[in-house]
N, C-alpha and C positions, 0 to 999 in steps of 0.2 A: 673203918670207913675213910679215915683221912689218908691213910696210906694208898687204898684204892684210888681215891679221887687224884692224888698226886700222880699215880702211875698211869691213869686215864690222860691227865693234862699233858705228861710228857709224851705219851703216845700220839695225841693230837699235835703237839708241837714238832713232832718228827725227831730225827737223831740229832744229837750234838755234833757240832761240826768243829774240828780241830783248827788251829791257827793257819796251817797251810791251805786247807779246805777253804777257809774263809777268805783268803788271800785270793784264791782262784775266783771267788764269786765277786770280790769287791775291786779287784784290780782292772778288771775289763771294763766296767762302767767308769771307774775313775780315769783310766787311760783315755777312753773315748770322749769323755766331757772336757777333760784338759785340752786334748787336741782340737777341739772346736774353737778354743781362744788362743791357744799357745802361739799360733803362727802369725796372730795379727801383729805382734812385735818384730817378727822377723821379715815381714814383706820387703822393706828397703834393702836389707841385705841380699836376700833372694834374688830380687830384681838387678842389684849390682853384680852379682857373681855370675848369674845366668845370662846378663845381657838381654833383659826382658824390660819393657815398659811397665809401669805401675798398673795400668788399667788390665794388662794380661796377667801380671802377677796376682792381682786381687782374686783371680779363678782358684787359686790355690787354697783361698779360704771359701769363696762361694761353692766351688765345685765339692767340697767336703759336705758342707751344709745341705746342699741340694741332693746329693747322693744319699746322706744319711736320711733324709725325708723319704726318698724312694725306697730305701731299705726298711724302713719301718713298716711299709705296707705289706711286706713279705713275712714279717715275723711271726704273726699268729699263725698263719698256715703251715709254715715250716716247723714251728713248735709242735703243733697238733701232728702232722704227717710223720716227722722224724724223732720226735721226743725233745723236750726242753733242754736237757743237758747235752744231748748230741749236737743240736744246732749252736748251743752257746759255745761249746768247745771248739766247733768247727769255725765259727765266726771269730773267736778270740785267736785261733792259730792263723786265720787269714788277715786279721787285723796286724799281728805282729809281723807277718810277711810283707804287707802292705807299707808298714813302717820302715822295714828294711829297704824296700824299693824307693821309698821317699828319701831316704838319707843317702842312697847311691845315684840318685837321679843326674843324669849328665846335662840335662836341658829343662827348660821349662815345660815343654810339651809333656815329657815323661812324668815331671813331678806332679802337674795338674792330674794327670791319668791315675798316676799311684795314689794321690790324695782322694780322688773320687772313690777308688777301690777302697781306701781306708775308711771313708765316710759310710759306703755301703755296708761293708762287713762289720762296722762298729755299731749300726743302728740296733741289732738285736740284743747288745750287751746290757743295755740299762733295763729295758723291760723284762728280759728273760731272769737276770739276776734278781731282780725285784719280785718276780713270780716265785722263785725259790725261797728267798727270804722271808716272804710274807705267806707262803703256803701252809697249808694244815692248821691254821689258825682260826679259821671261821671269823666270826665278828670281832674276835679278840687279836686280829693279825697287827703285829707291830714291826716297825722298821728297827733293827738292832742300833745300839748306840754308835758302834763303829762305822756302820753303814751311813747313818744320818750325818755323821761328822764328814766323812769322805765325800759323800754324793754332793752335799752343799758347799764343801770347802773347794772342790775341784774348779768349778768356773771361776772362782775368786783368784785362785793361786796360778792360773794359766799364764797370764800376761807376766807376773812377777817371775815365775818359775822360767818362762821362755827367755827372759831377759838375762838372768844369771847363767843359763846354758850358753846363750848367744855370746856373752862376754867371756866365758870360760873357753869355748871350743868352737864357735861358729854355728851358723843355723842348722847344720846337719846334725848336731846333737840334740835338738828337740825331737827328732825322730829315732835316733839311736838309743836314747835313753828308754824307749818302750821295749826293746828287745830283752835285755835281761829280766825286767818286771813282767813282761808277758810270759817269758820262759818259765819262770817260777809260778805263775797263775796257772799255767797249763798243767804243771805238775800237781797242783792242788786240785785243779779239775778232775784229773784222772783218779783221785783218791776219794771224790765224793761218793757216797753210797748210792746204790741203784734206785731206791725208792724215795730220793730226796725230791724229785719232781715227778709231774705226770709223764707217763710213758707214751711211746708213739702209738699213734692211731692209723694202722695200715689201710683203713677204709676211708681215711679223711680226703675229701675231694677238693681240688684247687677251684679258684674262682679267678680265671683268667681275665674275663671282661671287668669284674670289680677291681682287680688289681691294676688294670689299665687306667680306670677311671680314678681311683684313688691315688695312685702314684703320679699320673700326669697333673691331677688337680693340685696336690700338694706341691710338687716341684714347680708348677706355674704360679701359685699364689705366692710361695716364698720368694721366687726369682722376682716377681712383680712387686712385692714389698721391699726387697732390697734395692731395685732400681729405682723405686720411687723415693726411698731415702736419699739416694745420691742426686737424681735427675729431677725430682718433683713428681706430683701425683697427676699431673696433667699430661706428661709425656705419653706419646702412642705406645711406646714399647711397655712401659708399666701399666698402662690402662687396659691394653690387650690381654697381658698376662694375668692380671688381677680378675678382670671380668671373664675370662675363658677358664681359670682355675676355679674360680667361684662356681662357675655353671658345672664344671665336671664333678666337683664336690657335692653339689646339690643332687646332680644325676646319680652319683654313688650312694648318697642317703636313701634315695627311693628304691635304688637297686637292691641295697643291703637289707632294706626291711621286707623285701620280698623273694629273697635268695635263701635257700635252705642252707647253704654253707658259704656264707660271705667271707671276703678277704679280713676284714675286722668287723666283728659282730657289733652292731649298734643297739640291739635290743636291751642290753643292760641298762641303757638310759631310759628305758620304760620305767624303771624305778624312780620315781619322782625326786626322791632324796639322792640317789646317784647323780642324777642330772643336775640338781642344784650344787652339790659338793664339787662336780667338774666345772660348773660355770665360775663357782667362786675360787676354785683354785686357778683358773685362767686369769681372772681379775687380779689375783696375787701375784701370778708371774708378770703380767702386764706391768705392775707397778715396780716389780723387783728388777726385771730386765730394762725398763725405761731408765732407772737411776744408774744402773751399772753402766749402760751404754752412754748415757748423756753427761754423766759427772766426769768421767776421764776426758772427755772431749772439753769440757769446762774448765777443768783444772789445768790442762794442758795449753789450750789455746787463749784463755782468758787470763788465768792466774800464772801462767808460764813455768809450771812445775814439769819436772822431767816424767817420762813414762814410768820410769822404775819408781821413783818417789810415789806417784799416783798408785802404782801397783801395790806398794807397801801400805797405803791407805785403804785399799780395798780388802787387804787380807783378813783384818779382824771381822768383818761382816760375814765372810764365809764361814769362819769358825763359829761365830755366834749363831748363825742360822742353823749348822749342824747341831748344837748344843740345844738350841731352841726347838728343834726337831724332835730330838730324842725327849726333852722334857715335855713337849707338848702332848705325847702320848700319855705320860703318867699324870699330868695336870688334868687331862681330858677324864681320864679314870675317877679322879676325885672330885673335879668340879663340872663335869659335863661338857659335851662337845660345843653345845649351843653358845653357852656364855663365854667359853674359852675363845672361839673363833670369833665372837662379836668383839671381845676385849682385844684381840690381836689385830683386827681392822681398825678399831678406834685408836689403838696407839700407832698403827701405820699412818692414819690420816694426821695424827699429831706430828709424827716424824716427818711427814711429807710438808707439813706447815713449817718445820725447822729448816727446810731448803730456803726460805725466805729470808733466813739470817745470814745465807752465804753471799759474800761480795768478793770483790777483788783481793782484798786483804786478809780474807778468812785463813786461819793456818789449816794446814791439811789435818791436824789432829782434831780439830773441830768438825771438819767434814767426816772425818771417820768416826767420830762418835755419834753423829746424826745417822750414818750409814748403819752403825751398830744398833741403834734403837730400832730402825727399820727391819734390819735382820732378825731381831729377836721377835719382832711381831709377826713376820713372815713365817719363822720357824714355828712358832706357837700354833699357827693355825694350818699350815700345809699338811702335817701328818694327820691330825685329826681328820681333814677334809678327804685325803686318800683312804683313810680307814672306813669312812662313811661310804665313800664311792664303792670300795671293794667289798663291803660287808656281805651284800646279798649274793656274791657270786661264789660259785664253787671253784675247787682248785683247778679244774680243767679250763675255767673261763678266766683265769687270772692273767694270761698272757694277753687275751684281748683287752682285759681291763687296763693293764700297764701300758700296752701299745697305745690304747686310745687316750691315755692320760698324757703319755709322751707328745702324741700328735697335737692334742689340744694346747698344750703349753707352747709347743714350737711355734704353732700357727698364731696364737694369742700374743705370745711374746714378740714375734716378727712383726705382726701388723701394728701391734701396739707401739713397738720402738719406731717403726716406720712413720707412722702418724706423727707421734709426738716429736721425733727428730725433724720431720720436714716443718712441723709448725714451729719449733724452736728456731730454725734457720729462718723462716719467713718473718717471725715477730723480732727476732735480733735485728733484722735489717731496718725495722721500723722504729722499735723503740730501745734498742741496744741489747746487748747479749745478757746483761745482768738482770734487766726487767724481763726479758723474755723467759729466761730461765726460772725466775720467780713465778711467772705465770704458769709455766710446766709444773711447778710444785703445787699450785692451787688446783690443778687439773688432777693431779695424781691424789691430792687429799680428798677431792670431791669423788673420785672413783672408790676411794677406800671407806667413806662415809655411806656411799650407795651399797657397797658390799656388805658393810656391818649391818644395814638394815636388812638386807636378804637373808643374812646369816641367821637371823632370828627364827626363820622357818626350819632351820635344821633340827633334827632330833637332839633330845637332851644327852642321850647316850648311844654310842656306837651300836650297841645290841639292837636298838630300836630301829635302826635303818634297814634291818632285814624284814621288818614286818610290812 
C-alpha cells in the first residue's frame, strides 16, 4: 500500500524536471522581475548618452511597467487558447529579442519602444511559470525552494546587479546579460515534457471587450498612481487617470461576472477564503513594496549613502524572503496556515515599529537587520496565502489564479507606494524627513496589525480551503 501511495503521489505531482528544464521555468520570471527594477539605477547614464532629459528617460522605466500590466490581461486567454508552455516559450523568446533591441537602441525613442515590448512580452512569464510549478498538486501545491529564493530575491538584487553591470561595461550590459541566460532557458523549455502543463483548448473564445476594459483600467490606474507619487494626488492628470481607471476596472468586474469566457476569471473569488487570502497578500505586498521604495530614498537623501551601498543593504531581505517563503510552506503543514500567517503579520508589525529606531546616524547594517526581520515575516505568510487562494482551483484555472494574484499585487503595491510616498513627502515638509518617516512606520505597523486580525478568519489547514 505504501508503494502504491507513493506512486500516486508522484503521478499527481507530475514528472520530475532536470536542472536545465527548471532553468527554463525559473529564468523567465527572474529576468522579467529583475528588469522591472534594474533600469532605475541606469536612467542618468541613459539620459546622458542618448541626449535625453530625465522626464523623457523615465519612460524607459514607466513604459516597461505599464506594458507589463497590459500584457498580464492577455495571459489567461493566450494560455487557454494556445497552451501554457507554447505561450511561455514564445513570450520568453520575444523577451530575449526585446532585450537585444534595448541593448542596441540608437536613441531614446527606440529604447522606450523596445522596453515597452520587453514589458508586454515579459508579463506572462511569472504567472505561467508559477502555473507549471504549482500544477498537479491540488490542495498541497508548493513553491519549490529554488523558485521561492529566486522569485523573491529578484526585485532586491535588481539595483545592485544593475550598478555592477553599469560600472563594468555601461548601461547596455543590463540588457545584454539577458541574452545568454535567455538562450539557455529556451533550451530548457524545449526539453520540458508535453504533459507538464494544460494543453491548448482550440475552442477557447477571446473576450475583446473585457480585454479592453481590464487592460485600459490597469494601465490608467498604474499611470495615475505613478504620476500622483511624483506630482501629488490633486493634479488633474493623476486624478483623471485614477478615477477613469477605477471606473474601467469596476466595469470589468461586472462584465467578467456575467461573461462566459472572461479575459481573467473572477469567479474564483467566490470562494470566500480565496478572496480573503488575496486581500491579505495584497496587504503584505503594500507593506513590502512601501519599505523597499521608501527606505532607499531615505538612506540616500537623508543619510547620504550611495545607491550601491543601499543596494547591498537591501540584498539580505530578498534572500531571507525567499528562504522564508520556502520555510513557510513546511511550517504551515506543521502548525497550520491561520496561526503562521497571524504570527507573520505580528512580526511584520513589530518590524514596522523598528523603523522608528532609524535616524540620520543609523548604520546601514541596522537598517538591513530591520528589513530582514520584515522579509522573514512576509516570506512566512506569502506562500501559505498563495496556497489557500489556489487550493480550490483546477489545473486549468491556475493561469487565471496566478494572473489575478500578479494583477492584485501590482495594483496594491503601486497604489500603496504612491499614497505612502506622497504622504511622506507632505509630512516631511511639515515635521521633517525623520519624523515623517517614523509616521510612515506607524502606518505600516497599523496595517500589519489589521491584517493579523483578519488572518484569524483563514482556515487552519490549506486543505480546508477547498471546502
